[in-house]
KERO-853159 format. One record per residue (C-alpha): x, y, z; residue number from 1; residue in three letters. Coordinates in steps of 0.1 Angstrom, whole numbers, plus 5000, padded with zeros to 4 digits. Example, Ala and Ser with C-alpha at 12.3 -4.5 7.8 and 13.67 -1.06 7.14 Angstrom:
2
+------+-------+------+-----+-----+
! east ! north !   up !   n ! res !
+------+-------+------+-----+-----+
! 5123 !  4955 ! 5078 !   1 ! Ala !
! 5137 !  4989 ! 5071 !   2 ! Ser !
+------+-------+------+-----+-----+
! end
This chain:
146
+------+-------+------+-----+-----+
! east ! north !   up !   n ! res !
+------+-------+------+-----+-----+
! 9102 !  2428 ! 1298 !   1 ! Unk !
! 9112 !  2422 ! 1334 !   2 ! Unk !
! 9083 !  2407 ! 1353 !   3 ! Unk !
! 9079 !  2413 ! 1390 !   4 ! Unk !
! 9053 !  2394 ! 1412 !   5 ! Unk !
! 9042 !  2414 ! 1443 !   6 ! Unk !
! 9020 !  2393 ! 1466 !   7 ! Unk !
! 9002 !  2416 ! 1490 !   8 ! Unk !
! 8979 !  2412 ! 1520 !   9 ! Unk !
! 8960 !  2437 ! 1540 !  10 ! Unk !
! 8989 !  2451 ! 1560 !  11 ! Unk !
! 8996 !  2487 ! 1550 !  12 ! Unk !
! 9032 !  2488 ! 1563 !  13 ! Unk !
! 9042 !  2457 ! 1544 !  14 ! Unk !
! 9026 !  2470 ! 1512 !  15 ! Unk !
! 9044 !  2503 ! 1516 !  16 ! Unk !
! 9077 !  2485 ! 1519 !  17 ! Unk !
! 9070 !  2465 ! 1488 !  18 ! Unk !
! 9059 !  2496 ! 1469 !  19 ! Unk !
! 9091 !  2514 ! 1477 !  20 ! Unk !
! 9112 !  2484 ! 1466 !  21 ! Unk !
! 9093 !  2481 ! 1433 !  22 ! Unk !
! 9096 !  2519 ! 1427 !  23 ! Unk !
! 9134 !  2516 ! 1431 !  24 ! Unk !
! 9134 !  2486 ! 1406 !  25 ! Unk !
! 9113 !  2506 ! 1381 !  26 ! Unk !
! 9136 !  2536 ! 1384 !  27 ! Unk !
! 9165 !  2515 ! 1371 !  28 ! Unk !
! 9146 !  2495 ! 1345 !  29 ! Unk !
! 9123 !  2510 ! 1319 !  30 ! Unk !
! 9107 !  2478 ! 1308 !  31 ! Unk !
! 9091 !  2464 ! 1340 !  32 ! Unk !
! 9057 !  2448 ! 1344 !  33 ! Unk !
! 9042 !  2441 ! 1378 !  34 ! Unk !
! 9017 !  2415 ! 1387 !  35 ! Unk !
! 9001 !  2423 ! 1421 !  36 ! Unk !
! 8986 !  2392 ! 1437 !  37 ! Unk !
! 8962 !  2389 ! 1467 !  38 ! Unk !
! 8954 !  2354 ! 1480 !  39 ! Unk !
! 8926 !  2349 ! 1504 !  40 ! Unk !
! 8917 !  2318 ! 1524 !  41 ! Unk !
! 8887 !  2297 ! 1513 !  42 ! Unk !
! 8856 !  2299 ! 1535 !  43 ! Unk !
! 8850 !  2266 ! 1552 !  44 ! Unk !
! 8815 !  2260 ! 1565 !  45 ! Unk !
! 8785 !  2239 ! 1557 !  46 ! Unk !
! 8748 !  2246 ! 1555 !  47 ! Unk !
! 8744 !  2231 ! 1590 !  48 ! Unk !
! 8766 !  2260 ! 1604 !  49 ! Unk !
! 8741 !  2286 ! 1593 !  50 ! Unk !
! 8710 !  2296 ! 1611 !  51 ! Unk !
! 8684 !  2322 ! 1601 !  52 ! Unk !
! 8698 !  2348 ! 1624 !  53 ! Unk !
! 8733 !  2345 ! 1609 !  54 ! Unk !
! 8722 !  2346 ! 1573 !  55 ! Unk !
! 8722 !  2385 ! 1571 !  56 ! Unk !
! 8756 !  2387 ! 1588 !  57 ! Unk !
! 8770 !  2360 ! 1565 !  58 ! Unk !
! 8757 !  2378 ! 1534 !  59 ! Unk !
! 8774 !  2410 ! 1545 !  60 ! Unk !
! 8807 !  2392 ! 1552 !  61 ! Unk !
! 8805 !  2375 ! 1518 !  62 ! Unk !
! 8799 !  2408 ! 1500 !  63 ! Unk !
! 8829 !  2423 ! 1518 !  64 ! Unk !
! 8851 !  2393 ! 1509 !  65 ! Unk !
! 8843 !  2397 ! 1472 !  66 ! Unk !
! 8863 !  2430 ! 1472 !  67 ! Unk !
! 8901 !  2431 ! 1475 !  68 ! Unk !
! 8918 !  2449 ! 1504 !  69 ! Unk !
! 8925 !  2486 ! 1501 !  70 ! Unk !
! 8962 !  2478 ! 1500 !  71 ! Unk !
! 8958 !  2461 ! 1466 !  72 ! Unk !
! 8943 !  2491 ! 1450 !  73 ! Unk !
! 8968 !  2514 ! 1468 !  74 ! Unk !
! 8999 !  2496 ! 1454 !  75 ! Unk !
! 8984 !  2491 ! 1419 !  76 ! Unk !
! 8973 !  2528 ! 1416 !  77 ! Unk !
! 9007 !  2541 ! 1429 !  78 ! Unk !
! 9026 !  2519 ! 1404 !  79 ! Unk !
! 9004 !  2528 ! 1375 !  80 ! Unk !
! 9008 !  2565 ! 1384 !  81 ! Unk !
! 9046 !  2559 ! 1383 !  82 ! Unk !
! 9042 !  2546 ! 1347 !  83 ! Unk !
! 9047 !  2509 ! 1356 !  84 ! Unk !
! 9026 !  2484 ! 1337 !  85 ! Unk !
! 9005 !  2467 ! 1365 !  86 ! Unk !
! 8980 !  2439 ! 1366 !  87 ! Unk !
! 8960 !  2428 ! 1396 !  88 ! Unk !
! 8952 !  2391 ! 1403 !  89 ! Unk !
! 8932 !  2374 ! 1430 !  90 ! Unk !
! 8936 !  2338 ! 1442 !  91 ! Unk !
! 8917 !  2317 ! 1466 !  92 ! Unk !
! 8935 !  2294 ! 1490 !  93 ! Unk !
! 8966 !  2295 ! 1512 !  94 ! Unk !
! 8991 !  2323 ! 1503 !  95 ! Unk !
! 9022 !  2300 ! 1498 !  96 ! Unk !
! 9008 !  2278 ! 1470 !  97 ! Unk !
! 8991 !  2308 ! 1454 !  98 ! Unk !
! 9023 !  2327 ! 1453 !  99 ! Unk !
! 9043 !  2298 ! 1440 ! 100 ! Unk !
! 9017 !  2291 ! 1413 ! 101 ! Unk !
! 9016 !  2327 ! 1402 ! 102 ! Unk !
! 9054 !  2329 ! 1400 ! 103 ! Unk !
! 9053 !  2300 ! 1376 ! 104 ! Unk !
! 9023 !  2312 ! 1356 ! 105 ! Unk !
! 9036 !  2347 ! 1351 ! 106 ! Unk !
! 9072 !  2335 ! 1347 ! 107 ! Unk !
! 9083 !  2361 ! 1373 ! 108 ! Unk !
! 9118 !  2374 ! 1371 ! 109 ! Unk !
! 9115 !  2384 ! 1407 ! 110 ! Unk !
! 9091 !  2380 ! 1436 ! 111 ! Unk !
! 9090 !  2409 ! 1461 ! 112 ! Unk !
! 9078 !  2399 ! 1495 ! 113 ! Unk !
! 9076 !  2418 ! 1527 ! 114 ! Unk !
! 9079 !  2399 ! 1560 ! 115 ! Unk !
! 9071 !  2407 ! 1596 ! 116 ! Unk !
! 9100 !  2408 ! 1620 ! 117 ! Unk !
! 9096 !  2376 ! 1640 ! 118 ! Unk !
! 9119 !  2357 ! 1663 ! 119 ! Unk !
! 9133 !  2324 ! 1650 ! 120 ! Unk !
! 9111 !  2305 ! 1675 ! 121 ! Unk !
! 9080 !  2324 ! 1662 ! 122 ! Unk !
! 9089 !  2314 ! 1626 ! 123 ! Unk !
! 9094 !  2278 ! 1636 ! 124 ! Unk !
! 9062 !  2275 ! 1656 ! 125 ! Unk !
! 9039 !  2295 ! 1634 ! 126 ! Unk !
! 9055 !  2293 ! 1600 ! 127 ! Unk !
! 9062 !  2321 ! 1576 ! 128 ! Unk !
! 9048 !  2328 ! 1541 ! 129 ! Unk !
! 9081 !  2344 ! 1531 ! 130 ! Unk !
! 9101 !  2316 ! 1545 ! 131 ! Unk !
! 9080 !  2290 ! 1526 ! 132 ! Unk !
! 9082 !  2308 ! 1493 ! 133 ! Unk !
! 9120 !  2313 ! 1497 ! 134 ! Unk !
! 9125 !  2276 ! 1503 ! 135 ! Unk !
! 9102 !  2263 ! 1476 ! 136 ! Unk !
! 9105 !  2286 ! 1446 ! 137 ! Unk !
! 9131 !  2286 ! 1418 ! 138 ! Unk !
! 9125 !  2323 ! 1412 ! 139 ! Unk !
! 9146 !  2350 ! 1427 ! 140 ! Unk !
! 9130 !  2365 ! 1458 ! 141 ! Unk !
! 9135 !  2399 ! 1474 ! 142 ! Unk !
! 9123 !  2402 ! 1510 ! 143 ! Unk !
! 9119 !  2437 ! 1523 ! 144 ! Unk !
! 9113 !  2444 ! 1560 ! 145 ! Unk !
! 9081 !  2462 ! 1569 ! 146 ! Unk !
+------+-------+------+-----+-----+
! end
């Protein structure tokens, strides 16, 4: 079984690019399994940061955060409809370590990332999830443009 890790965020264009790449892989390989991963940042606040007025708003935001972005269900549904064995996973924390950990845990044969088009200066100043994963993983990585 050829295992593909597809880390996704909430950007529809990037997810569409990843979906197309995985569909092409699946067309040439009948025994493919996909692990879709969404990593979300941890909430960082203390009880002192909350007042009575904000409690209702905070509860609404927490309820919304429990669910995964629409892009996760979109790619998982499309892959399943194409006959690709697909599992969905969620992680809490920064995307880079979550992706690296998932690639190891699932023994991924390939990690399919989609990257924003950014200038070299933009990458150096702000960093890049794709760049970090490329530099730190021992697994093959396919980066598709969005």
